[in-house]
PAKETOR-501510 format. One record per atom (N, C-alpha, C, O, CB): residue in three letters; residue number from 0; x, z, y; atom name. Coordinates in nm, 3 decimals. Glycine has a CB too. Layout:
// residues N
ATOM   pavo   balo        c1        c3        c2   lonu
ATOM    ALA    NUM         X         Z         Y     CA
...
// end
This chain:
// residues 89
ATOM   pavo   balo        c1        c3        c2   lonu
ATOM    MET      0     0.095    -0.002    -0.110      N
ATOM    MET      0     0.012    -0.029     0.021     CA
ATOM    MET      0     0.087    -0.008     0.109      C
ATOM    MET      0     0.131     0.104     0.136      O
ATOM    MET      0    -0.105     0.044     0.050     CB
ATOM    PRO      1     0.119    -0.129     0.178      N
ATOM    PRO      1     0.203    -0.105     0.275     CA
ATOM    PRO      1     0.089    -0.060     0.397      C
ATOM    PRO      1    -0.032    -0.075     0.415      O
ATOM    PRO      1     0.305    -0.239     0.303     CB
ATOM    THR      2     0.214     0.012     0.472      N
ATOM    THR      2     0.159     0.037     0.598     CA
ATOM    THR      2     0.175    -0.064     0.711      C
ATOM    THR      2     0.286    -0.117     0.705      O
ATOM    THR      2     0.210     0.155     0.638     CB
ATOM    ILE      3     0.105    -0.107     0.806      N
ATOM    ILE      3     0.072    -0.236     0.870     CA
ATOM    ILE      3     0.085    -0.173     1.013      C
ATOM    ILE      3     0.129    -0.252     1.096      O
ATOM    ILE      3    -0.085    -0.310     0.827     CB
ATOM    SER      4     0.056    -0.052     1.056      N
ATOM    SER      4     0.041     0.021     1.189     CA
ATOM    SER      4     0.032     0.152     1.188      C
ATOM    SER      4    -0.006     0.212     1.088      O
ATOM    SER      4    -0.065    -0.016     1.257     CB
ATOM    MET      5     0.070     0.223     1.320      N
ATOM    MET      5     0.049     0.351     1.325     CA
ATOM    MET      5     0.030     0.376     1.477      C
ATOM    MET      5     0.089     0.294     1.547      O
ATOM    MET      5     0.159     0.428     1.255     CB
ATOM    PHE      6    -0.038     0.469     1.541      N
ATOM    PHE      6    -0.097     0.503     1.666     CA
ATOM    PHE      6    -0.158     0.574     1.652      C
ATOM    PHE      6    -0.231     0.576     1.553      O
ATOM    PHE      6    -0.151     0.434     1.733     CB
ATOM    TYR      7    -0.160     0.681     1.758      N
ATOM    TYR      7    -0.198     0.834     1.809     CA
ATOM    TYR      7    -0.222     0.914     1.661      C
ATOM    TYR      7    -0.320     0.988     1.654      O
ATOM    TYR      7    -0.362     0.838     1.923     CB
ATOM    GLY      8    -0.148     0.901     1.561      N
ATOM    GLY      8    -0.159     0.988     1.451     CA
ATOM    GLY      8    -0.241     0.920     1.351      C
ATOM    GLY      8    -0.274     0.974     1.245      O
ATOM    GLY      8    -0.215     1.121     1.488     CB
ATOM    ILE      9    -0.280     0.780     1.391      N
ATOM    ILE      9    -0.350     0.711     1.284     CA
ATOM    ILE      9    -0.262     0.615     1.177      C
ATOM    ILE      9    -0.208     0.508     1.209      O
ATOM    ILE      9    -0.454     0.626     1.356     CB
ATOM    ILE     10    -0.260     0.662     1.072      N
ATOM    ILE     10    -0.177     0.533     1.001     CA
ATOM    ILE     10    -0.279     0.426     0.938      C
ATOM    ILE     10    -0.385     0.472     0.897      O
ATOM    ILE     10    -0.073     0.590     0.865     CB
ATOM    VAL     11    -0.256     0.284     0.927      N
ATOM    VAL     11    -0.323     0.186     0.921     CA
ATOM    VAL     11    -0.260     0.129     0.768      C
ATOM    VAL     11    -0.137     0.126     0.763      O
ATOM    VAL     11    -0.310     0.098     1.059     CB
ATOM    TYR     12    -0.324     0.091     0.662      N
ATOM    TYR     12    -0.266    -0.007     0.564     CA
ATOM    TYR     12    -0.342    -0.064     0.484      C
ATOM    TYR     12    -0.457    -0.024     0.466      O
ATOM    TYR     12    -0.179     0.038     0.489     CB
ATOM    ILE     13    -0.301    -0.149     0.433      N
ATOM    ILE     13    -0.364    -0.275     0.330     CA
ATOM    ILE     13    -0.288    -0.244     0.199      C
ATOM    ILE     13    -0.166    -0.237     0.188      O
ATOM    ILE     13    -0.325    -0.457     0.386     CB
ATOM    PHE     14    -0.393    -0.224     0.088      N
ATOM    PHE     14    -0.330    -0.252    -0.049     CA
ATOM    PHE     14    -0.361    -0.406    -0.080      C
ATOM    PHE     14    -0.433    -0.488    -0.022      O
ATOM    PHE     14    -0.395    -0.149    -0.172     CB
ATOM    TYR     15    -0.278    -0.414    -0.198      N
ATOM    TYR     15    -0.237    -0.518    -0.253     CA
ATOM    TYR     15    -0.346    -0.542    -0.320      C
ATOM    TYR     15    -0.416    -0.452    -0.367      O
ATOM    TYR     15    -0.121    -0.514    -0.319     CB
ATOM    GLU     16    -0.379    -0.703    -0.335      N
ATOM    GLU     16    -0.518    -0.744    -0.433     CA
ATOM    GLU     16    -0.614    -0.655    -0.421      C
ATOM    GLU     16    -0.653    -0.638    -0.537      O
ATOM    GLU     16    -0.497    -0.750    -0.590     CB
ATOM    ASP     17    -0.678    -0.586    -0.350      N
ATOM    ASP     17    -0.766    -0.499    -0.309     CA
ATOM    ASP     17    -0.923    -0.542    -0.267      C
ATOM    ASP     17    -1.000    -0.482    -0.192      O
ATOM    ASP     17    -0.700    -0.443    -0.207     CB
ATOM    ASN     18    -0.940    -0.646    -0.328      N
ATOM    ASN     18    -1.067    -0.703    -0.289     CA
ATOM    ASN     18    -1.194    -0.726    -0.397      C
ATOM    ASN     18    -1.285    -0.809    -0.387      O
ATOM    ASN     18    -1.029    -0.831    -0.234     CB
ATOM    VAL     19    -1.170    -0.614    -0.514      N
ATOM    VAL     19    -1.264    -0.623    -0.637     CA
ATOM    VAL     19    -1.383    -0.526    -0.550      C
ATOM    VAL     19    -1.490    -0.574    -0.512      O
ATOM    VAL     19    -1.190    -0.547    -0.813     CB
ATOM    ARG     20    -1.332    -0.354    -0.525      N
ATOM    ARG     20    -1.409    -0.280    -0.508     CA
ATOM    ARG     20    -1.503    -0.276    -0.347      C
ATOM    ARG     20    -1.614    -0.222    -0.345      O
ATOM    ARG     20    -1.333    -0.178    -0.546     CB
ATOM    HIS     21    -1.458    -0.323    -0.255      N
ATOM    HIS     21    -1.541    -0.355    -0.148     CA
ATOM    HIS     21    -1.573    -0.488    -0.147      C
ATOM    HIS     21    -1.687    -0.509    -0.107      O
ATOM    HIS     21    -1.490    -0.320    -0.030     CB
ATOM    ASN     22    -1.505    -0.592    -0.181      N
ATOM    ASN     22    -1.542    -0.725    -0.198     CA
ATOM    ASN     22    -1.538    -0.774    -0.028      C
ATOM    ASN     22    -1.571    -0.892    -0.018      O
ATOM    ASN     22    -1.702    -0.738    -0.287     CB
ATOM    ILE     23    -1.511    -0.722     0.078      N
ATOM    ILE     23    -1.502    -0.805     0.211     CA
ATOM    ILE     23    -1.364    -0.711     0.275      C
ATOM    ILE     23    -1.335    -0.593     0.257      O
ATOM    ILE     23    -1.675    -0.799     0.324     CB
ATOM    PRO     24    -1.306    -0.804     0.343      N
ATOM    PRO     24    -1.223    -0.751     0.419     CA
ATOM    PRO     24    -1.189    -0.671     0.492      C
ATOM    PRO     24    -1.231    -0.678     0.608      O
ATOM    PRO     24    -1.207    -0.783     0.450     CB
ATOM    HIS     25    -1.097    -0.564     0.453      N
ATOM    HIS     25    -1.092    -0.445     0.488     CA
ATOM    HIS     25    -0.964    -0.348     0.515      C
ATOM    HIS     25    -0.864    -0.381     0.452      O
ATOM    HIS     25    -1.158    -0.405     0.408     CB
ATOM    ILE     26    -0.953    -0.251     0.586      N
ATOM    ILE     26    -0.810    -0.190     0.586     CA
ATOM    ILE     26    -0.830    -0.045     0.556      C
ATOM    ILE     26    -0.947    -0.010     0.555      O
ATOM    ILE     26    -0.729    -0.207     0.731     CB
ATOM    HIS     27    -0.754     0.030     0.534      N
ATOM    HIS     27    -0.757     0.142     0.510     CA
ATOM    HIS     27    -0.673     0.238     0.614      C
ATOM    HIS     27    -0.554     0.213     0.634      O
ATOM    HIS     27    -0.723     0.144     0.384     CB
ATOM    VAL     28    -0.726     0.329     0.669      N
ATOM    VAL     28    -0.686     0.450     0.792     CA
ATOM    VAL     28    -0.690     0.579     0.739      C
ATOM    VAL     28    -0.769     0.631     0.661      O
ATOM    VAL     28    -0.792     0.459     0.923     CB
ATOM    ARG     29    -0.568     0.631     0.807      N
ATOM    ARG     29    -0.571     0.800     0.773     CA
ATOM    ARG     29    -0.513     0.819     0.897      C
ATOM    ARG     29    -0.441     0.754     0.972      O
ATOM    ARG     29    -0.480     0.876     0.630     CB
ATOM    TYR     30    -0.591     0.984     0.894      N
ATOM    TYR     30    -0.549     1.029     0.992     CA
ATOM    TYR     30    -0.587     1.167     0.972      C
ATOM    TYR     30    -0.702     1.201     0.946      O
ATOM    TYR     30    -0.590     0.963     1.101     CB
ATOM    GLN     31    -0.456     1.275     0.990      N
ATOM    GLN     31    -0.464     1.398     0.920     CA
ATOM    GLN     31    -0.514     1.420     0.758      C
ATOM    GLN     31    -0.438     1.385     0.668      O
ATOM    GLN     31    -0.549     1.470     1.003     CB
ATOM    ASP     32    -0.636     1.477     0.731      N
ATOM    ASP     32    -0.678     1.488     0.595     CA
ATOM    ASP     32    -0.752     1.379     0.601      C
ATOM    ASP     32    -0.693     1.345     0.499      O
ATOM    ASP     32    -0.747     1.614     0.547     CB
ATOM    ASN     33    -0.821     1.295     0.621      N
ATOM    ASN     33    -0.944     1.213     0.641     CA
ATOM    ASN     33    -0.869     1.096     0.621      C
ATOM    ASN     33    -0.759     1.071     0.669      O
ATOM    ASN     33    -1.029     1.224     0.783     CB
ATOM    LYS     34    -0.952     1.010     0.527      N
ATOM    LYS     34    -0.924     0.865     0.485     CA
ATOM    LYS     34    -1.054     0.811     0.504      C
ATOM    LYS     34    -1.158     0.876     0.506      O
ATOM    LYS     34    -0.868     0.841     0.334     CB
ATOM    ALA     35    -1.038     0.639     0.522      N
ATOM    ALA     35    -1.159     0.578     0.507     CA
ATOM    ALA     35    -1.108     0.471     0.496      C
ATOM    ALA     35    -0.991     0.457     0.532      O
ATOM    ALA     35    -1.262     0.588     0.597     CB
ATOM    ALA     36    -1.189     0.356     0.439      N
ATOM    ALA     36    -1.179     0.254     0.410     CA
ATOM    ALA     36    -1.249     0.172     0.523      C
ATOM    ALA     36    -1.371     0.186     0.512      O
ATOM    ALA     36    -1.216     0.245     0.286     CB
ATOM    VAL     37    -1.214     0.089     0.631      N
ATOM    VAL     37    -1.287     0.035     0.742     CA
ATOM    VAL     37    -1.263    -0.139     0.745      C
ATOM    VAL     37    -1.161    -0.197     0.783      O
ATOM    VAL     37    -1.230     0.116     0.884     CB
ATOM    SER     38    -1.396    -0.202     0.692      N
ATOM    SER     38    -1.452    -0.334     0.730     CA
ATOM    SER     38    -1.365    -0.399     0.906      C
ATOM    SER     38    -1.382    -0.362     1.022      O
ATOM    SER     38    -1.651    -0.296     0.744     CB
ATOM    ILE     39    -1.266    -0.521     0.837      N
ATOM    ILE     39    -1.223    -0.596     0.970     CA
ATOM    ILE     39    -1.301    -0.656     1.025      C
ATOM    ILE     39    -1.276    -0.681     1.143      O
ATOM    ILE     39    -1.135    -0.681     0.966     CB
ATOM    LYS     40    -1.423    -0.703     0.969      N
ATOM    LYS     40    -1.519    -0.779     1.048     CA
ATOM    LYS     40    -1.619    -0.734     1.127      C
ATOM    LYS     40    -1.670    -0.795     1.220      O
ATOM    LYS     40    -1.576    -0.850     0.981     CB
ATOM    ASP     41    -1.657    -0.581     1.074      N
ATOM    ASP     41    -1.733    -0.494     1.216     CA
ATOM    ASP     41    -1.701    -0.343     1.219      C
ATOM    ASP     41    -1.772    -0.254     1.266      O
ATOM    ASP     41    -1.916    -0.498     1.211     CB
ATOM    GLY     42    -1.625    -0.337     1.182      N
ATOM    GLY     42    -1.540    -0.168     1.191     CA
ATOM    GLY     42    -1.615    -0.111     1.131      C
ATOM    GLY     42    -1.575     0.005     1.121      O
ATOM    GLY     42    -1.514    -0.077     1.330     CB
ATOM    SER     43    -1.717    -0.126     1.076      N
ATOM    SER     43    -1.782    -0.010     0.968     CA
ATOM    SER     43    -1.679     0.060     0.862      C
ATOM    SER     43    -1.568     0.026     0.821      O
ATOM    SER     43    -1.903    -0.086     0.867     CB
ATOM    VAL     44    -1.750     0.154     0.838      N
ATOM    VAL     44    -1.678     0.239     0.747     CA
ATOM    VAL     44    -1.763     0.226     0.629      C
ATOM    VAL     44    -1.884     0.249     0.617      O
ATOM    VAL     44    -1.656     0.389     0.796     CB
ATOM    LEU     45    -1.656     0.173     0.523      N
ATOM    LEU     45    -1.701     0.146     0.377     CA
ATOM    LEU     45    -1.709     0.253     0.281      C
ATOM    LEU     45    -1.784     0.247     0.183      O
ATOM    LEU     45    -1.616     0.054     0.316     CB
ATOM    ALA     46    -1.619     0.370     0.312      N
ATOM    ALA     46    -1.588     0.438     0.180     CA
ATOM    ALA     46    -1.521     0.530     0.286      C
ATOM    ALA     46    -1.470     0.496     0.393      O
ATOM    ALA     46    -1.494     0.357     0.037     CB
ATOM    GLY     47    -1.535     0.677     0.222      N
ATOM    GLY     47    -1.446     0.820     0.311     CA
ATOM    GLY     47    -1.547     0.818     0.431      C
ATOM    GLY     47    -1.656     0.766     0.455      O
ATOM    GLY     47    -1.239     0.788     0.379     CB
ATOM    LYS     48    -1.428     0.926     0.519      N
ATOM    LYS     48    -1.491     0.977     0.622     CA
ATOM    LYS     48    -1.368     0.970     0.734      C
ATOM    LYS     48    -1.247     0.979     0.713      O
ATOM    LYS     48    -1.557     1.123     0.586     CB
ATOM    PHE     49    -1.438     0.953     0.859      N
ATOM    PHE     49    -1.325     0.946     0.965     CA
ATOM    PHE     49    -1.355     0.996     1.114      C
ATOM    PHE     49    -1.394     0.910     1.193      O
ATOM    PHE     49    -1.280     0.798     0.977     CB
ATOM    PRO     50    -1.342     1.123     1.158      N
ATOM    PRO     50    -1.343     1.124     1.292     CA
ATOM    PRO     50    -1.392     1.036     1.400      C
ATOM    PRO     50    -1.329     0.939     1.443      O
ATOM    PRO     50    -1.248     1.136     1.310     CB
ATOM    SER     51    -1.538     1.084     1.451      N
ATOM    SER     51    -1.546     0.923     1.536     CA
ATOM    SER     51    -1.433     0.893     1.658      C
ATOM    SER     51    -1.390     0.778     1.673      O
ATOM    SER     51    -1.711     0.910     1.627     CB
ATOM    LYS     52    -1.402     0.971     1.717      N
ATOM    LYS     52    -1.256     0.938     1.808     CA
ATOM    LYS     52    -1.187     0.882     1.798      C
ATOM    LYS     52    -1.140     0.814     1.890      O
ATOM    LYS     52    -1.178     0.995     1.830     CB
ATOM    GLN     53    -1.140     0.883     1.658      N
ATOM    GLN     53    -1.021     0.788     1.592     CA
ATOM    GLN     53    -1.073     0.654     1.539      C
ATOM    GLN     53    -1.016     0.545     1.538      O
ATOM    GLN     53    -0.948     0.864     1.462     CB
ATOM    LEU     54    -1.214     0.693     1.488      N
ATOM    LEU     54    -1.283     0.566     1.426     CA
ATOM    LEU     54    -1.302     0.450     1.591      C
ATOM    LEU     54    -1.296     0.327     1.592      O
ATOM    LEU     54    -1.477     0.630     1.335     CB
ATOM    LYS     55    -1.317     0.511     1.671      N
ATOM    LYS     55    -1.310     0.415     1.797     CA
ATOM    LYS     55    -1.224     0.365     1.825      C
ATOM    LYS     55    -1.235     0.251     1.871      O
ATOM    LYS     55    -1.333     0.450     1.899     CB
ATOM    LEU     56    -1.055     0.446     1.809      N
ATOM    LEU     56    -0.938     0.400     1.843     CA
ATOM    LEU     56    -0.943     0.257     1.727      C
ATOM    LEU     56    -0.910     0.141     1.752      O
ATOM    LEU     56    -0.810     0.530     1.827     CB
ATOM    VAL     57    -0.980     0.296     1.633      N
ATOM    VAL     57    -0.924     0.203     1.502     CA
ATOM    VAL     57    -1.030     0.061     1.573      C
ATOM    VAL     57    -0.981    -0.049     1.601      O
ATOM    VAL     57    -0.982     0.286     1.284     CB
ATOM    GLN     58    -1.138     0.087     1.587      N
ATOM    GLN     58    -1.233    -0.012     1.575     CA
ATOM    GLN     58    -1.200    -0.093     1.694      C
ATOM    GLN     58    -1.212    -0.214     1.679      O
ATOM    GLN     58    -1.378     0.039     1.567     CB
ATOM    ALA     59    -1.159    -0.044     1.819      N
ATOM    ALA     59    -1.074    -0.096     1.920     CA
ATOM    ALA     59    -0.951    -0.199     1.904      C
ATOM    ALA     59    -0.930    -0.304     1.963      O
ATOM    ALA     59    -1.027     0.011     1.974     CB
ATOM    TRP     60    -0.869    -0.127     1.794      N
ATOM    TRP     60    -0.772    -0.198     1.752     CA
ATOM    TRP     60    -0.796    -0.304     1.667      C
ATOM    TRP     60    -0.713    -0.395     1.666      O
ATOM    TRP     60    -0.694    -0.128     1.704     CB
ATOM    ILE     61    -0.925    -0.311     1.572      N
ATOM    ILE     61    -0.934    -0.413     1.508     CA
ATOM    ILE     61    -0.973    -0.542     1.586      C
ATOM    ILE     61    -0.932    -0.653     1.555      O
ATOM    ILE     61    -1.012    -0.382     1.413     CB
ATOM    GLU     62    -1.069    -0.513     1.706      N
ATOM    GLU     62    -1.081    -0.633     1.802     CA
ATOM    GLU     62    -0.993    -0.697     1.854      C
ATOM    GLU     62    -0.994    -0.820     1.857      O
ATOM    GLU     62    -1.135    -0.612     1.896     CB
ATOM    ILE     63    -0.899    -0.622     1.903      N
ATOM    ILE     63    -0.736    -0.677     1.973     CA
ATOM    ILE     63    -0.647    -0.759     1.845      C
ATOM    ILE     63    -0.551    -0.834     1.862      O
ATOM    ILE     63    -0.618    -0.506     2.033     CB
ATOM    HIS     64    -0.702    -0.725     1.731      N
ATOM    HIS     64    -0.609    -0.818     1.650     CA
ATOM    HIS     64    -0.673    -0.869     1.526      C
ATOM    HIS     64    -0.625    -0.898     1.416      O
ATOM    HIS     64    -0.478    -0.746     1.609     CB
ATOM    TYR     65    -0.777    -0.871     1.566      N
ATOM    TYR     65    -0.855    -0.953     1.440     CA
ATOM    TYR     65    -0.808    -1.080     1.364      C
ATOM    TYR     65    -0.807    -1.081     1.241      O
ATOM    TYR     65    -0.982    -1.001     1.490     CB
ATOM    ASP     66    -0.769    -1.186     1.438      N
ATOM    ASP     66    -0.670    -1.274     1.339     CA
ATOM    ASP     66    -0.593    -1.233     1.260      C
ATOM    ASP     66    -0.605    -1.251     1.139      O
ATOM    ASP     66    -0.590    -1.346     1.390     CB
ATOM    GLU     67    -0.467    -1.148     1.334      N
ATOM    GLU     67    -0.367    -1.104     1.258     CA
ATOM    GLU     67    -0.426    -1.044     1.122      C
ATOM    GLU     67    -0.371    -1.073     1.016      O
ATOM    GLU     67    -0.285    -1.006     1.339     CB
ATOM    LEU     68    -0.550    -0.954     1.125      N
ATOM    LEU     68    -0.586    -0.873     1.000     CA
ATOM    LEU     68    -0.624    -0.941     0.925      C
ATOM    LEU     68    -0.579    -0.932     0.811      O
ATOM    LEU     68    -0.671    -0.778     1.002     CB
ATOM    LEU     69    -0.719    -1.035     0.955      N
ATOM    LEU     69    -0.737    -1.167     0.860     CA
ATOM    LEU     69    -0.670    -1.242     0.796      C
ATOM    LEU     69    -0.715    -1.303     0.699      O
ATOM    LEU     69    -0.778    -1.245     0.899     CB
ATOM    ALA     70    -0.502    -1.256     0.858      N
ATOM    ALA     70    -0.416    -1.348     0.769     CA
ATOM    ALA     70    -0.347    -1.226     0.690      C
ATOM    ALA     70    -0.306    -1.256     0.578      O
ATOM    ALA     70    -0.300    -1.462     0.860     CB
ATOM    ASN     71    -0.326    -1.079     0.736      N
ATOM    ASN     71    -0.281    -1.009     0.643     CA
ATOM    ASN     71    -0.392    -0.960     0.541      C
ATOM    ASN     71    -0.362    -0.942     0.423      O
ATOM    ASN     71    -0.209    -0.910     0.703     CB
ATOM    TRP     72    -0.501    -0.941     0.581      N
ATOM    TRP     72    -0.603    -0.975     0.424     CA
ATOM    TRP     72    -0.558    -1.096     0.320      C
ATOM    TRP     72    -0.527    -1.086     0.201      O
ATOM    TRP     72    -0.774    -1.032     0.471     CB
ATOM    GLU     73    -0.564    -1.196     0.391      N
ATOM    GLU     73    -0.505    -1.276     0.273     CA
ATOM    GLU     73    -0.414    -1.290     0.188      C
ATOM    GLU     73    -0.420    -1.326     0.070      O
ATOM    GLU     73    -0.492    -1.347     0.290     CB
ATOM    LEU     74    -0.293    -1.249     0.278      N
ATOM    LEU     74    -0.140    -1.227     0.214     CA
ATOM    LEU     74    -0.162    -1.092     0.094      C
ATOM    LEU     74    -0.114    -1.091    -0.020      O
ATOM    LEU     74    -0.007    -1.170     0.366     CB
ATOM    ALA     75    -0.241    -0.995     0.153      N
ATOM    ALA     75    -0.236    -0.869     0.071     CA
ATOM    ALA     75    -0.323    -0.893    -0.072      C
ATOM    ALA     75    -0.286    -0.840    -0.177      O
ATOM    ALA     75    -0.304    -0.740     0.164     CB
ATOM    ILE     76    -0.454    -0.990    -0.063      N
ATOM    ILE     76    -0.486    -0.993    -0.185     CA
ATOM    ILE     76    -0.434    -1.108    -0.268      C
ATOM    ILE     76    -0.471    -1.137    -0.382      O
ATOM    ILE     76    -0.612    -0.986    -0.187     CB
ATOM    SER     77    -0.344    -1.170    -0.196      N
ATOM    SER     77    -0.264    -1.285    -0.285     CA
ATOM    SER     77    -0.134    -1.206    -0.317      C
ATOM    SER     77    -0.031    -1.271    -0.339      O
ATOM    SER     77    -0.226    -1.445    -0.195     CB
ATOM    GLY     78    -0.131    -1.083    -0.320      N
ATOM    GLY     78     0.005    -1.017    -0.370     CA
ATOM    GLY     78     0.140    -1.018    -0.271      C
ATOM    GLY     78     0.257    -0.998    -0.306      O
ATOM    GLY     78     0.047    -1.097    -0.506     CB
ATOM    GLU     79     0.101    -1.040    -0.166      N
ATOM    GLU     79     0.198    -1.074    -0.098     CA
ATOM    GLU     79     0.229    -0.994     0.023      C
ATOM    GLU     79     0.132    -0.961     0.091      O
ATOM    GLU     79     0.182    -1.193    -0.073     CB
ATOM    LYS     80     0.352    -0.957     0.063      N
ATOM    LYS     80     0.351    -0.826     0.174     CA
ATOM    LYS     80     0.330    -0.905     0.304      C
ATOM    LYS     80     0.378    -1.014     0.337      O
ATOM    LYS     80     0.512    -0.723     0.183     CB
ATOM    PRO     81     0.231    -0.811     0.380      N
ATOM    PRO     81     0.118    -0.844     0.501     CA
ATOM    PRO     81     0.265    -0.799     0.590      C
ATOM    PRO     81     0.366    -0.738     0.554      O
ATOM    PRO     81    -0.074    -0.724     0.521     CB
ATOM    PHE     82     0.219    -0.870     0.738      N
ATOM    PHE     82     0.304    -0.795     0.815     CA
ATOM    PHE     82     0.280    -0.701     0.929      C
ATOM    PHE     82     0.162    -0.688     0.963      O
ATOM    PHE     82     0.372    -0.871     0.853     CB
ATOM    ARG     83     0.359    -0.643     0.986      N
ATOM    ARG     83     0.328    -0.548     1.084     CA
ATOM    ARG     83     0.218    -0.582     1.201      C
ATOM    ARG     83     0.197    -0.697     1.240      O
ATOM    ARG     83     0.454    -0.518     1.143     CB
ATOM    ILE     84     0.172    -0.503     1.236      N
ATOM    ILE     84     0.072    -0.552     1.374     CA
ATOM    ILE     84     0.136    -0.414     1.510      C
ATOM    ILE     84     0.181    -0.301     1.491      O
ATOM    ILE     84    -0.168    -0.523     1.316     CB
ATOM    ALA     85     0.122    -0.457     1.583      N
ATOM    ALA     85     0.152    -0.339     1.706     CA
ATOM    ALA     85     0.033    -0.292     1.721      C
ATOM    ALA     85    -0.072    -0.355     1.707      O
ATOM    ALA     85     0.210    -0.385     1.858     CB
ATOM    PRO     86     0.053    -0.126     1.761      N
ATOM    PRO     86    -0.030    -0.026     1.765     CA
ATOM    PRO     86    -0.091    -0.075     1.873      C
ATOM    PRO     86    -0.069    -0.181     1.932      O
ATOM    PRO     86     0.018     0.109     1.769     CB
ATOM    LEU     87    -0.201     0.041     1.904      N
ATOM    LEU     87    -0.312     0.024     2.008     CA
ATOM    LEU     87    -0.191     0.085     2.104      C
ATOM    LEU     87    -0.085     0.115     2.049      O
ATOM    LEU     87    -0.488     0.117     1.987     CB
ATOM    GLN     88    -0.209     0.106     2.268      N
ATOM    GLN     88    -0.136     0.161     2.348     CA
ATOM    GLN     88    -0.204     0.173     2.469      C
ATOM    GLN     88    -0.149     0.226     2.566      O
ATOM    GLN     88    -0.026     0.102     2.355     CB
// end
């Protein structure tokens, strides 16, 4: 599970070949003891739980880096290493 970005204590990562369980493009996020799978398409939480304030930061970051995230998704489900994406600043 490569880490693709980190900002404000939030770690963002993508699992390799992870298109079976949720079956839509998504990322995984971690903040303190909270973990969630978040849709790249609309920023909704697919599994887990995440604090509202940090989820809004993740959703803003997804909107800014939407095309890069979809490209990373394609790499990851093909078993290839995704690239790093700039953090939210």
